[in-house]
N, CA, C and O atoms as a GROMACS GRO file, in nm:
protein
  484
    1MET      N    1   1.466   1.276   1.027
    1MET     CA    2   1.350   1.220   0.953
    1MET      C    3   1.349   1.064   0.977
    1MET      O    4   1.446   0.993   0.954
    2ASP      N    5   1.238   1.021   1.022
    2ASP     CA    6   1.232   0.876   1.032
    2ASP      C    7   1.204   0.802   0.906
    2ASP      O    8   1.180   0.866   0.803
    3LYS      N    9   1.206   0.680   0.906
    3LYS     CA   10   1.198   0.603   0.778
    3LYS      C   11   1.057   0.609   0.710
    3LYS      O   12   1.045   0.609   0.587
    4PHE      N   13   0.952   0.614   0.796
    4PHE     CA   14   0.820   0.632   0.730
    4PHE      C   15   0.801   0.775   0.663
    4PHE      O   16   0.740   0.790   0.558
    5GLU      N   17   0.860   0.876   0.735
    5GLU     CA   18   0.856   0.996   0.672
    5GLU      C   19   0.944   1.005   0.540
    5GLU      O   20   0.907   1.071   0.443
    6GLN      N   21   1.050   0.941   0.543
    6GLN     CA   22   1.130   0.939   0.417
    6GLN      C   23   1.045   0.883   0.300
    6GLN      O   24   1.034   0.941   0.192
    7MET      N   25   0.986   0.769   0.331
    7MET     CA   26   0.906   0.699   0.228
    7MET      C   27   0.797   0.797   0.179
    7MET      O   28   0.777   0.808   0.058
    8TYR      N   29   0.727   0.867   0.267
    8TYR     CA   30   0.619   0.965   0.232
    8TYR      C   31   0.679   1.087   0.145
    8TYR      O   32   0.613   1.134   0.053
    9VAL      N   33   0.803   1.133   0.176
    9VAL     CA   34   0.859   1.235   0.107
    9VAL      C   35   0.897   1.190  -0.041
    9VAL      O   36   0.869   1.260  -0.138
   10GLN      N   37   0.959   1.074  -0.048
   10GLN     CA   38   1.000   1.016  -0.167
   10GLN      C   39   0.880   0.992  -0.251
   10GLN      O   40   0.893   1.012  -0.372
   11GLN      N   41   0.772   0.954  -0.206
   11GLN     CA   42   0.657   0.914  -0.283
   11GLN      C   43   0.585   1.044  -0.328
   11GLN      O   44   0.535   1.055  -0.440
   12THR      N   45   0.583   1.141  -0.234
   12THR     CA   46   0.532   1.282  -0.279
   12THR      C   47   0.614   1.337  -0.393
   12THR      O   48   0.557   1.391  -0.488
   13ASP      N   49   0.745   1.326  -0.388
   13ASP     CA   50   0.831   1.364  -0.498
   13ASP      C   51   0.796   1.300  -0.615
   13ASP      O   52   0.785   1.364  -0.719
   14PHE      N   53   0.774   1.171  -0.610
   14PHE     CA   54   0.730   1.080  -0.728
   14PHE      C   55   0.606   1.129  -0.786
   14PHE      O   56   0.599   1.145  -0.908
   15LEU      N   57   0.502   1.155  -0.706
   15LEU     CA   58   0.367   1.195  -0.746
   15LEU      C   59   0.371   1.339  -0.819
   15LEU      O   60   0.299   1.370  -0.914
   16GLU      N   61   0.461   1.414  -0.762
   16GLU     CA   62   0.482   1.542  -0.829
   16GLU      C   63   0.549   1.530  -0.967
   16GLU      O   64   0.514   1.605  -1.058
   17LEU      N   65   0.635   1.446  -0.982
   17LEU     CA   66   0.695   1.411  -1.118
   17LEU      C   67   0.594   1.350  -1.213
   17LEU      O   68   0.600   1.378  -1.333
   18LEU      N   69   0.499   1.264  -1.163
   18LEU     CA   70   0.396   1.213  -1.251
   18LEU      C   71   0.299   1.326  -1.276
   18LEU      O   72   0.247   1.332  -1.388
   19ARG      N   73   0.271   1.409  -1.192
   19ARG     CA   74   0.178   1.525  -1.223
   19ARG      C   75   0.246   1.612  -1.331
   19ARG      O   76   0.177   1.652  -1.425
   20ASP      N   77   0.375   1.642  -1.323
   20ASP     CA   78   0.439   1.735  -1.409
   20ASP      C   79   0.479   1.665  -1.548
   20ASP      O   80   0.486   1.732  -1.651
   21LYS      N   81   0.501   1.543  -1.546
   21LYS     CA   82   0.549   1.476  -1.675
   21LYS      C   83   0.448   1.382  -1.732
   21LYS      O   84   0.457   1.353  -1.852
   22ARG      N   85   0.352   1.331  -1.656
   22ARG     CA   86   0.257   1.241  -1.714
   22ARG      C   87   0.103   1.270  -1.685
   22ARG      O   88   0.013   1.187  -1.693
   23HIS      N   89   0.089   1.409  -1.649
   23HIS     CA   90  -0.050   1.455  -1.642
   23HIS      C   91  -0.135   1.383  -1.539
   23HIS      O   92  -0.256   1.369  -1.558
   24HIS      N   93  -0.074   1.338  -1.431
   24HIS     CA   94  -0.150   1.288  -1.334
   24HIS      C   95  -0.217   1.405  -1.252
   24HIS      O   96  -0.174   1.520  -1.265
   25PRO      N   97  -0.316   1.378  -1.172
   25PRO     CA   98  -0.380   1.490  -1.102
   25PRO      C   99  -0.293   1.546  -0.984
   25PRO      O  100  -0.205   1.480  -0.928
   26ASN      N  101  -0.328   1.670  -0.955
   26ASN     CA  102  -0.272   1.736  -0.843
   26ASN      C  103  -0.320   1.667  -0.717
   26ASN      O  104  -0.418   1.592  -0.725
   27PHE      N  105  -0.260   1.684  -0.603
   27PHE     CA  106  -0.314   1.626  -0.478
   27PHE      C  107  -0.298   1.726  -0.370
   27PHE      O  108  -0.213   1.815  -0.378
   28PRO      N  109  -0.384   1.712  -0.264
   28PRO     CA  110  -0.478   1.613  -0.236
   28PRO      C  111  -0.603   1.619  -0.336
   28PRO      O  112  -0.638   1.725  -0.385
   29LEU      N  113  -0.666   1.501  -0.361
   29LEU     CA  114  -0.783   1.504  -0.447
   29LEU      C  115  -0.913   1.544  -0.367
   29LEU      O  116  -0.922   1.522  -0.246
   30ASP      N  117  -1.007   1.599  -0.436
   30ASP     CA  118  -1.133   1.632  -0.373
   30ASP      C  119  -1.212   1.511  -0.394
   30ASP      O  120  -1.264   1.486  -0.503
   31LEU      N  121  -1.225   1.428  -0.280
   31LEU     CA  122  -1.284   1.294  -0.277
   31LEU      C  123  -1.427   1.294  -0.297
   31LEU      O  124  -1.484   1.185  -0.300
   32SER      N  125  -1.501   1.415  -0.312
   32SER     CA  126  -1.642   1.412  -0.334
   32SER      C  127  -1.662   1.412  -0.493
   32SER      O  128  -1.778   1.407  -0.535
   33LYS      N  129  -1.571   1.417  -0.571
   33LYS     CA  130  -1.577   1.417  -0.709
   33LYS      C  131  -1.559   1.276  -0.768
   33LYS      O  132  -1.466   1.202  -0.735
   34LYS      N  133  -1.653   1.242  -0.857
   34LYS     CA  134  -1.655   1.108  -0.916
   34LYS      C  135  -1.523   1.072  -0.992
   34LYS      O  136  -1.478   0.959  -0.974
   35GLU      N  137  -1.461   1.153  -1.072
   35GLU     CA  138  -1.341   1.123  -1.138
   35GLU      C  139  -1.224   1.088  -1.040
   35GLU      O  140  -1.142   1.000  -1.064
   36ASN      N  141  -1.224   1.163  -0.930
   36ASN     CA  142  -1.120   1.143  -0.824
   36ASN      C  143  -1.127   1.007  -0.756
   36ASN      O  144  -1.028   0.937  -0.732
   37GLN      N  145  -1.258   0.974  -0.726
   37GLN     CA  146  -1.283   0.845  -0.666
   37GLN      C  147  -1.257   0.731  -0.768
   37GLN      O  148  -1.218   0.621  -0.728
   38GLN      N  149  -1.276   0.754  -0.891
   38GLN     CA  150  -1.234   0.656  -0.989
   38GLN      C  151  -1.084   0.649  -1.004
   38GLN      O  152  -1.026   0.542  -1.021
   39PHE      N  153  -1.025   0.763  -0.998
   39PHE     CA  154  -0.875   0.757  -1.002
   39PHE      C  155  -0.813   0.674  -0.877
   39PHE      O  156  -0.719   0.595  -0.891
   40LEU      N  157  -0.869   0.696  -0.768
   40LEU     CA  158  -0.824   0.620  -0.647
   40LEU      C  159  -0.856   0.474  -0.648
   40LEU      O  160  -0.784   0.389  -0.597
   41LYS      N  161  -0.970   0.451  -0.710
   41LYS     CA  162  -1.013   0.310  -0.720
   41LYS      C  163  -0.915   0.238  -0.814
   41LYS      O  164  -0.875   0.126  -0.784
   42THR      N  165  -0.873   0.302  -0.929
   42THR     CA  166  -0.777   0.242  -1.011
   42THR      C  167  -0.636   0.215  -0.950
   42THR      O  168  -0.570   0.112  -0.970
   43LEU      N  169  -0.597   0.322  -0.871
   43LEU     CA  170  -0.471   0.297  -0.787
   43LEU      C  171  -0.491   0.189  -0.693
   43LEU      O  172  -0.398   0.110  -0.675
   44SER      N  173  -0.594   0.176  -0.635
   44SER     CA  174  -0.610   0.062  -0.537
   44SER      C  175  -0.614  -0.073  -0.599
   44SER      O  176  -0.574  -0.173  -0.539
   45HIS      N  177  -0.663  -0.075  -0.720
   45HIS     CA  178  -0.654  -0.204  -0.800
   45HIS      C  179  -0.507  -0.228  -0.839
   45HIS      O  180  -0.460  -0.342  -0.830
   46GLU      N  181  -0.438  -0.129  -0.880
   46GLU     CA  182  -0.290  -0.158  -0.905
   46GLU      C  183  -0.224  -0.199  -0.786
   46GLU      O  184  -0.137  -0.285  -0.796
   47CYS      N  185  -0.256  -0.143  -0.660
   47CYS     CA  186  -0.190  -0.192  -0.537
   47CYS      C  187  -0.225  -0.340  -0.512
   47CYS      O  188  -0.136  -0.420  -0.486
   48MET      N  189  -0.340  -0.371  -0.520
   48MET     CA  190  -0.387  -0.506  -0.509
   48MET      C  191  -0.322  -0.601  -0.606
   48MET      O  192  -0.289  -0.713  -0.568
   49HIS      N  193  -0.303  -0.561  -0.733
   49HIS     CA  194  -0.234  -0.645  -0.830
   49HIS      C  195  -0.081  -0.672  -0.791
   49HIS      O  196  -0.027  -0.780  -0.817
   50GLU      N  197  -0.020  -0.576  -0.732
   50GLU     CA  198   0.122  -0.593  -0.681
   50GLU      C  199   0.111  -0.696  -0.570
   50GLU      O  200   0.194  -0.787  -0.561
   51LEU      N  201   0.010  -0.683  -0.485
   51LEU     CA  202   0.001  -0.782  -0.373
   51LEU      C  203  -0.021  -0.921  -0.425
   51LEU      O  204   0.036  -1.017  -0.374
   52PHE      N  205  -0.101  -0.933  -0.522
   52PHE     CA  206  -0.126  -1.055  -0.589
   52PHE      C  207   0.014  -1.108  -0.654
   52PHE      O  208   0.047  -1.227  -0.645
   53GLU      N  209   0.087  -1.019  -0.715
   53GLU     CA  210   0.221  -1.074  -0.760
   53GLU      C  211   0.314  -1.122  -0.655
   53GLU      O  212   0.392  -1.215  -0.674
   54SER      N  213   0.303  -1.051  -0.536
   54SER     CA  214   0.389  -1.104  -0.428
   54SER      C  215   0.339  -1.248  -0.384
   54SER      O  216   0.421  -1.334  -0.353
   55ASN      N  217   0.210  -1.269  -0.383
   55ASN     CA  218   0.152  -1.386  -0.340
   55ASN      C  219   0.180  -1.500  -0.445
   55ASN      O  220   0.169  -1.617  -0.409
   56MET      N  221   0.214  -1.468  -0.574
   56MET     CA  222   0.246  -1.572  -0.672
   56MET      C  223   0.386  -1.629  -0.637
   56MET      O  224   0.419  -1.743  -0.673
   57LEU      N  225   0.464  -1.551  -0.570
   57LEU     CA  226   0.593  -1.610  -0.523
   57LEU      C  227   0.597  -1.700  -0.415
   57LEU      O  228   0.701  -1.759  -0.387
   58LEU      N  229   0.476  -1.718  -0.341
   58LEU     CA  230   0.467  -1.809  -0.233
   58LEU      C  231   0.419  -1.953  -0.288
   58LEU      O  232   0.303  -1.994  -0.281
   59LYS      N  233   0.519  -2.019  -0.341
   59LYS     CA  234   0.496  -2.153  -0.415
   59LYS      C  235   0.451  -2.261  -0.324
   59LYS      O  236   0.389  -2.357  -0.369
   60ASN      N  237   0.482  -2.249  -0.189
   60ASN     CA  238   0.452  -2.354  -0.095
   60ASN      C  239   0.312  -2.321  -0.038
   60ASN      O  240   0.271  -2.393   0.053
   61ALA      N  241   0.236  -2.220  -0.081
   61ALA     CA  242   0.117  -2.189  -0.008
   61ALA      C  243   0.002  -2.261  -0.058
   61ALA      O  244  -0.108  -2.248  -0.005
   62LYS      N  245   0.023  -2.340  -0.164
   62LYS     CA  246  -0.092  -2.415  -0.228
   62LYS      C  247  -0.117  -2.537  -0.144
   62LYS      O  248  -0.030  -2.623  -0.128
   63SER      N  249  -0.243  -2.545  -0.087
   63SER     CA  250  -0.275  -2.667   0.005
   63SER      C  251  -0.275  -2.790  -0.064
   63SER      O  252  -0.244  -2.892  -0.003
   64HIS      N  253  -0.309  -2.792  -0.197
   64HIS     CA  254  -0.323  -2.908  -0.275
   64HIS      C  255  -0.184  -2.968  -0.322
   64HIS      O  256  -0.176  -3.082  -0.367
   65ARG      N  257  -0.081  -2.888  -0.309
   65ARG     CA  258   0.052  -2.937  -0.351
   65ARG      C  259   0.122  -3.035  -0.260
   65ARG      O  260   0.131  -3.008  -0.140
   66ASN      N  261   0.170  -3.140  -0.306
   66ASN     CA  262   0.237  -3.236  -0.216
   66ASN      C  263   0.384  -3.214  -0.212
   66ASN      O  264   0.445  -3.250  -0.111
   67THR      N  265   0.445  -3.159  -0.310
   67THR     CA  266   0.579  -3.132  -0.321
   67THR      C  267   0.607  -2.997  -0.249
   67THR      O  268   0.518  -2.915  -0.225
   68GLU      N  269   0.738  -2.980  -0.216
   68GLU     CA  270   0.771  -2.842  -0.150
   68GLU      C  271   0.887  -2.785  -0.225
   68GLU      O  272   0.989  -2.850  -0.246
   69PHE      N  273   0.870  -2.668  -0.263
   69PHE     CA  274   0.986  -2.584  -0.318
   69PHE      C  275   1.078  -2.548  -0.210
   69PHE      O  276   1.034  -2.505  -0.104
   70LYS      N  277   1.210  -2.564  -0.232
   70LYS     CA  278   1.306  -2.532  -0.137
   70LYS      C  279   1.364  -2.388  -0.163
   70LYS      O  280   1.412  -2.323  -0.070
   71ASP      N  281   1.358  -2.346  -0.274
   71ASP     CA  282   1.412  -2.212  -0.313
   71ASP      C  283   1.289  -2.106  -0.294
   71ASP      O  284   1.176  -2.136  -0.332
   72PHE      N  285   1.316  -1.985  -0.234
   72PHE     CA  286   1.220  -1.878  -0.231
   72PHE      C  287   1.301  -1.752  -0.263
   72PHE      O  288   1.406  -1.719  -0.208
   73ASP      N  289   1.238  -1.687  -0.359
   73ASP     CA  290   1.299  -1.562  -0.421
   73ASP      C  291   1.268  -1.441  -0.332
   73ASP      O  292   1.182  -1.360  -0.366
   74ARG      N  293   1.332  -1.428  -0.229
   74ARG     CA  294   1.314  -1.324  -0.119
   74ARG      C  295   1.315  -1.187  -0.188
   74ARG      O  296   1.225  -1.107  -0.163
   75GLU      N  297   1.413  -1.157  -0.275
   75GLU     CA  298   1.449  -1.030  -0.326
   75GLU      C  299   1.324  -0.981  -0.408
   75GLU      O  300   1.284  -0.866  -0.393
   76SER      N  301   1.265  -1.066  -0.495
   76SER     CA  302   1.145  -1.053  -0.582
   76SER      C  303   1.027  -1.027  -0.489
   76SER      O  304   0.944  -0.940  -0.516
   77TYR      N  305   1.018  -1.102  -0.379
   77TYR     CA  306   0.916  -1.091  -0.281
   77TYR      C  307   0.911  -0.948  -0.228
   77TYR      O  308   0.807  -0.882  -0.227
   78LYS      N  309   1.033  -0.903  -0.182
   78LYS     CA  310   1.042  -0.776  -0.117
   78LYS      C  311   1.022  -0.666  -0.212
   78LYS      O  312   0.972  -0.561  -0.174
   79GLU      N  313   1.060  -0.687  -0.340
   79GLU     CA  314   1.023  -0.583  -0.449
   79GLU      C  315   0.882  -0.565  -0.470
   79GLU      O  316   0.835  -0.453  -0.488
   80GLU      N  317   0.809  -0.675  -0.470
   80GLU     CA  318   0.663  -0.670  -0.495
   80GLU      C  319   0.604  -0.601  -0.376
   80GLU      O  320   0.528  -0.506  -0.395
   81LEU      N  321   0.633  -0.640  -0.257
   81LEU     CA  322   0.577  -0.570  -0.151
   81LEU      C  323   0.620  -0.419  -0.138
   81LEU      O  324   0.545  -0.340  -0.080
   82SER      N  325   0.723  -0.383  -0.184
   82SER     CA  326   0.774  -0.244  -0.190
   82SER      C  327   0.676  -0.172  -0.292
   82SER      O  328   0.621  -0.065  -0.266
   83ASP      N  329   0.660  -0.234  -0.402
   83ASP     CA  330   0.552  -0.182  -0.499
   83ASP      C  331   0.415  -0.156  -0.426
   83ASP      O  332   0.357  -0.048  -0.439
   84VAL      N  333   0.366  -0.254  -0.353
   84VAL     CA  334   0.242  -0.224  -0.277
   84VAL      C  335   0.251  -0.111  -0.184
   84VAL      O  336   0.155  -0.036  -0.172
   85LEU      N  337   0.363  -0.093  -0.115
   85LEU     CA  338   0.371   0.026  -0.027
   85LEU      C  339   0.378   0.154  -0.101
   85LEU      O  340   0.322   0.254  -0.056
   86HIS      N  341   0.447   0.156  -0.219
   86HIS     CA  342   0.451   0.268  -0.302
   86HIS      C  343   0.300   0.324  -0.338
   86HIS      O  344   0.263   0.440  -0.318
   87TYR      N  345   0.230   0.233  -0.387
   87TYR     CA  346   0.088   0.254  -0.428
   87TYR      C  347   0.012   0.302  -0.297
   87TYR      O  348  -0.059   0.402  -0.300
   88LEU      N  349   0.028   0.229  -0.190
   88LEU     CA  350  -0.051   0.254  -0.061
   88LEU      C  351  -0.027   0.393  -0.018
   88LEU      O  352  -0.120   0.470   0.007
   89ILE      N  353   0.104   0.427  -0.009
   89ILE     CA  354   0.147   0.564   0.036
   89ILE      C  355   0.097   0.664  -0.073
   89ILE      O  356   0.055   0.774  -0.037
   90GLY      N  357   0.100   0.633  -0.192
   90GLY     CA  358   0.043   0.721  -0.291
   90GLY      C  359  -0.104   0.756  -0.266
   90GLY      O  360  -0.148   0.871  -0.269
   91ILE      N  361  -0.177   0.641  -0.240
   91ILE     CA  362  -0.320   0.661  -0.209
   91ILE      C  363  -0.350   0.743  -0.099
   91ILE      O  364  -0.446   0.820  -0.096
   92LEU      N  365  -0.259   0.726   0.002
   92LEU     CA  366  -0.279   0.818   0.126
   92LEU      C  367  -0.256   0.968   0.081
   92LEU      O  368  -0.335   1.056   0.115
   93ILE      N  369  -0.147   0.990   0.005
   93ILE     CA  370  -0.114   1.125  -0.034
   93ILE      C  371  -0.220   1.188  -0.120
   93ILE      O  372  -0.257   1.304  -0.104
   94TYR      N  373  -0.270   1.105  -0.217
   94TYR     CA  374  -0.381   1.156  -0.308
   94TYR      C  375  -0.506   1.191  -0.214
   94TYR      O  376  -0.579   1.286  -0.244
   95SER      N  377  -0.528   1.116  -0.102
   95SER     CA  378  -0.642   1.126  -0.031
   95SER      C  379  -0.641   1.234   0.066
   95SER      O  380  -0.743   1.266   0.127
   96GLY      N  381  -0.519   1.297   0.083
   96GLY     CA  382  -0.490   1.397   0.173
   96GLY      C  383  -0.473   1.349   0.323
   96GLY      O  384  -0.506   1.422   0.417
   97ILE      N  385  -0.424   1.231   0.339
   97ILE     CA  386  -0.421   1.182   0.465
   97ILE      C  387  -0.264   1.184   0.505
   97ILE      O  388  -0.179   1.114   0.449
   98SER      N  389  -0.238   1.271   0.610
   98SER     CA  390  -0.100   1.290   0.644
   98SER      C  391  -0.035   1.169   0.716
   98SER      O  392  -0.106   1.082   0.767
   99LYS      N  393   0.087   1.164   0.719
   99LYS     CA  394   0.156   1.057   0.796
   99LYS      C  395   0.119   1.053   0.936
   99LYS      O  396   0.108   0.945   0.993
  100GLU      N  397   0.098   1.165   0.995
  100GLU     CA  398   0.054   1.183   1.130
  100GLU      C  399  -0.076   1.113   1.155
  100GLU      O  400  -0.094   1.033   1.246
  101GLU      N  401  -0.174   1.153   1.055
  101GLU     CA  402  -0.313   1.090   1.075
  101GLU      C  403  -0.311   0.947   1.065
  101GLU      O  404  -0.376   0.873   1.139
  102MET      N  405  -0.228   0.907   0.966
  102MET     CA  406  -0.224   0.754   0.946
  102MET      C  407  -0.176   0.685   1.055
  102MET      O  408  -0.230   0.582   1.095
  103PHE      N  409  -0.054   0.747   1.119
  103PHE     CA  410   0.014   0.682   1.226
  103PHE      C  411  -0.091   0.677   1.355
  103PHE      O  412  -0.092   0.574   1.423
  104GLU      N  413  -0.169   0.772   1.384
  104GLU     CA  414  -0.264   0.773   1.487
  104GLU      C  415  -0.371   0.675   1.454
  104GLU      O  416  -0.410   0.601   1.545
  105MET      N  417  -0.424   0.666   1.337
  105MET     CA  418  -0.517   0.567   1.308
  105MET      C  419  -0.474   0.435   1.318
  105MET      O  420  -0.545   0.350   1.373
  106TYR      N  421  -0.359   0.407   1.270
  106TYR     CA  422  -0.289   0.278   1.284
  106TYR      C  423  -0.274   0.226   1.428
  106TYR      O  424  -0.304   0.112   1.462
  107MET      N  425  -0.227   0.317   1.506
  107MET     CA  426  -0.216   0.277   1.641
  107MET      C  427  -0.344   0.252   1.714
  107MET      O  428  -0.357   0.159   1.794
  108LYS      N  429  -0.441   0.342   1.682
  108LYS     CA  430  -0.577   0.325   1.742
  108LYS      C  431  -0.630   0.190   1.706
  108LYS      O  432  -0.664   0.110   1.793
  109LYS      N  433  -0.637   0.163   1.576
  109LYS     CA  434  -0.686   0.031   1.516
  109LYS      C  435  -0.603  -0.083   1.578
  109LYS      O  436  -0.662  -0.185   1.612
  110GLY      N  437  -0.477  -0.072   1.593
  110GLY     CA  438  -0.394  -0.166   1.645
  110GLY      C  439  -0.440  -0.205   1.795
  110GLY      O  440  -0.440  -0.322   1.832
  111GLN      N  441  -0.475  -0.108   1.870
  111GLN     CA  442  -0.525  -0.123   2.017
  111GLN      C  443  -0.657  -0.182   2.005
  111GLN      O  444  -0.681  -0.273   2.084
  112ILE      N  445  -0.751  -0.150   1.918
  112ILE     CA  446  -0.884  -0.214   1.911
  112ILE      C  447  -0.861  -0.364   1.880
  112ILE      O  448  -0.925  -0.450   1.940
  113ASN      N  449  -0.766  -0.397   1.782
  113ASN     CA  450  -0.759  -0.538   1.750
  113ASN      C  451  -0.704  -0.631   1.873
  113ASN      O  452  -0.741  -0.746   1.898
  114ILE      N  453  -0.610  -0.555   1.941
  114ILE     CA  454  -0.557  -0.624   2.057
  114ILE      C  455  -0.668  -0.638   2.164
  114ILE      O  456  -0.670  -0.740   2.232
  115GLU      N  457  -0.763  -0.540   2.182
  115GLU     CA  458  -0.867  -0.551   2.282
  115GLU      C  459  -0.975  -0.658   2.232
  115GLU      O  460  -1.038  -0.726   2.312
  116ARG      N  461  -0.992  -0.668   2.096
  116ARG     CA  462  -1.078  -0.767   2.053
  116ARG      C  463  -1.029  -0.917   2.080
  116ARG      O  464  -1.105  -1.005   2.120
  117ILE      N  465  -0.906  -0.935   2.058
  117ILE     CA  466  -0.851  -1.072   2.084
  117ILE      C  467  -0.848  -1.102   2.236
  117ILE      O  468  -0.885  -1.212   2.278
  118ASN      N  469  -0.806  -1.008   2.314
  118ASN     CA  470  -0.805  -1.028   2.461
  118ASN      C  471  -0.957  -1.038   2.517
  118ASN      O  472  -0.982  -1.087   2.627
  119GLY      N  473  -1.047  -0.992   2.440
  119GLY     CA  474  -1.193  -0.999   2.490
  119GLY      C  475  -1.257  -1.115   2.436
  119GLY      O  476  -1.378  -1.128   2.457
  120GLY      N  477  -1.189  -1.214   2.360
  120GLY     CA  478  -1.252  -1.326   2.304
  120GLY      C  479  -1.321  -1.322   2.167
  120GLY      O  480  -1.408  -1.402   2.131
  121TYR      N  481  -1.278  -1.229   2.101
  121TYR     CA  482  -1.339  -1.201   1.969
  121TYR      C  483  -1.316  -1.312   1.868
  121TYR      O  484  -1.362  -1.302   1.754
   0.00000   0.00000   0.00000
């Protein structure tokens, strides 16, 4: 099992635990239903919140700051980005998007991006 597959399996197990212990919905969700779209939107906001938390650790990113922080909390940064991935993989699972589908789309979109840059985009 590759690393991405292991992450998907662990997140699936976690979502099953949430379903059984915290009354989260079963998956995949029917995305034509309003309440399911609202649930995914909430998860997306939580995912973005974790990304914002990771950005707060980038103390030298402020363009108006004249001083420079010498210390960077890499462990906390990795932890916040890990939270982002947990939410993102959960969104994929709830949406019924398999790891194979996501891999194919990721590679396709990556090629489009390369072609755009090479084409003067």
